[in-house]
C-alpha positions, 0 to 999 in steps of 0.5 A: 448414777449407772444406766440400770439405776436410771432405767429403774427410775424410769420404771418408777415414773409409771403410776395410776395417776400417770400410766403412760409416758413419752420419751420426751417426758422422761427426758424432761423429768430425769433431765437426760438427753432424748437419745438417753431417754429412748435408750432407757425405754428401749431396755425396759421394753426389751425386758417386757417391763414396759410396752407401747400403748400407742404411737410414742407412748409407753405403759407397763408391760406384761412381764409385770404380770409374770413377776406378780404371779411368781411372787404370789407363788414363791414369796416366803412371807406370803406363803407363811402368812396366808393360812394364818391370816385365813385363821385370823379372819374367822375370829374377826367381827363380820365385815372386817378385813385382815391385811399383810403389808410391807414397807417399800421406801417411804411407803407401805404396800398391802400385799395380801388381804383376807375378808372376814364373813360379811361385806367388807368395808371400803378401805384405802389399803388396797393391794399394791397401793402405796400408803403413808408410813406415818398413819395407821396401825398397819403402817406404824408397826412397820415404822416401829421396827425400821433399822436405826439408820433408816429411822434417822434418815426418815426423820431428817427427810420428813421432819415436818411431816413426822411432827405434824403426825404427832410422832415427835419434833426431835429425833430422840422424841421420835425414837422414844415413840417407836420404842413405846410401840415396840414395848406394847407389841401391838397398836390400835389406831382409829380413823387415822386412814379411813374414817369410821374404821380402826386398825389393829396391827403387830409387826412380823420380825426377822431373826435380827428383830427388823420388821419384814411385814405387818399383819393387821385387822381393819374393823369398825371404829365402833368396835368395843374395847374388849373385842379390840383387846382380844383382836390385838392379842390374836394379831400378835399371836398371828405375827409370831406364828408367821415368824416361826414358819419363816424361820423353819422355811429358812432352816430347810433352805440351808444347805 
């Protein structure tokens, strides 16, 4: 593995549960020499991606904040989705939430959130918090549109977890489930992530029909079927509007 790849491996070690690392700990976890661990940490420190928090310990650095600001200002998906999400929130029951999420590795990350009028519920999909790919409409609609090779690799890696989630005990069964979700165009789940809440989601697709994100409502699990059906239609329309905006932006960017 190249040195730059290993430096990224170090960066991925920093989590909410383990926010600080020493060179000795990095050396042990990555199975590299202490001098190599210091070299990786030094490279990340120089780039501002990590910083010394106290003698011998490192945490995430200020460049992370800079990159997040840049992402908020320039990410085409965020730019296209924000007005659509604000509009969707006006049709939601009081206290609902509209989410924009992306798949990252074997997880899903919320990258933007809009609250409908009223007190929003406590939800697990916090911005930047890794969430499971196998549970909840928000995640499942991203799962449905993963590239075929990615689906195969995911199944081989997480066969038992996929079976436990009720998504199929074989690869053909798993693929059949994903195909069913794609045909439906939207998905409603209740209580899979947070008890007492329901997710209503649709995928945002690229020109080659790969999921680049998902947009969803999180509402009370007691929301009636008529309202749920209406919101499912709205979130599907919202996804198509975002796709149109992304396509127009891509056309304008062409030389």
